[in-house]
N, C-alpha and C positions, 0 to 999 in steps of 0.2 A: 485439458486446457489450463494454462497457468495464468493467474491474474495478480497484478500488484496495484497499489494505490499510491497517489501522491496528493498532498493537500496542505493547506496552511496550518500552522501550529495553533492559531486562534482564529475564530470566526463567529459571526452572529447567525441568526436564523437557523439554529441547530435542528429544530424539528422539521423544517422544510428540507434541509440537507439529508437528515436521517431517512425521511420517507423516499427521497430520490435514490439514496444509496441502497436502501432495502430493495427497491424495485430493480435497480441495476444488477445487484448481486443475484436476485432470484432469476432474472432473465439469463444471466451468464451461466447459472447452474443448469438451467434448461438446455442451454447450448453446449453443455459438457464441461464447464469449469469444475475442477476438482482439487486444485492446489491454489492456495491464496498466500502470497508473500506479503508480510506486514512489517512495518518499520518500528512501531512501538513508541514513537515520539509525537507529542502534540495532540491537539484536540481532534483533528481529522483522522489521524492514525488510530486513536482510541475508539472513535466512533466506527471506523471501518472494522476494527477487531470485534467490537460488540455486535455489529450487524452480521458478520460472518459467523460468529459464535452462535447467535440465534438460529441462523439457517442450518448450522451443523447439527442441531438437535433433530431436525427432520431428514437430513442428508448425511448420514454417518460416514459415508465414504469420502467426505471432503477432508483435506489436510490444511491446517492452519500452521504456517511456518513463520516464526519470528526471526528476522534477519538482523543479526547483531553487527553494529559498526565497530565494536571494540571487543577484543578477545577476553579481556578481564572485566566485562560489563557486570554491573550490579542490577541489571534490568529484571523486572518481575517476569519470569517466563511461564508462570502458571497460566493455564487457559489456552496454551498453544500445544500442538501435537509434538513439535520439536523445534529446535533452533538451528540456524545455519550461520556460520561465520565465513563470509566470502574471502578470497585470497587478498587480504588487505594488510598483511604483516609489514610491508614496506611503505605503506601510505602514512604520511604524517597525520597525527591525531586530528588536526584542524580540518583535514580534507576527508576524514574517514566516513562521515555521514553522506557527503555528496558522492563519494566513490561507491559506497554501499547502495545508494539509490540507483546509480547507474547499473550496478550489477543486477539489482532487482528488475530493472527495465529490460536488460538483456535476456534475463531468464523468462520473462513473461510474454505471453501472447497478446494480452490486453492490459492496458493501463487505465485505471479509473481515476479521474482527476477532479479535484475541487481547487481550481486556481482562478482567482478573481483579479489578480494584479500581476504585473510583469516583472516583479523583483522577488528575490528570496529563493530559498532552496526548492520550494514546490514548483515555482515557475521554471527554474533551471532544469529540474527533473522532467517536467512536461516538454520542454524544448528538446531535451535529449531524446525522449521517446519519439517525438516527431521526426528528428533527424534519423533515428533508427527505423523509421517507417512502421512503428508499432500501431496497432489499432488502439485508438484512444476514445474513451467515453468521458465527455466533459459535462460538469454541472454548468448550467447557464442560468443566470438570474432572469427570472420571468418577469 
């Protein structure tokens, strides 16, 4: 099973979100998740990568994949099993991240989302996942 994540670049209540995310990732692993597509930008992406990396210590068959929005990216790729560059060569740079996010949604069986407001890239990615009828797991403010 393939999983991807979408969430805001900045957020508060990080420990609450981390505990929720850890529980979700563990449950998905039990259900058969073995490939995790990660975006590598912003606070939620960093937290998702850290949580998946933690779980990978106990589940060595998992793959952490950094999905690059730009071919000549200077992103830190350490800590990932490998990188993927979707077919974005003809996409203008200002749309590369949103198109990359759509590609990740299309590849995934499950989208784990931390989206608390209806604007911005995370909200657009979540709406795209819903239109594609992907299984979504949402953080909800308790």
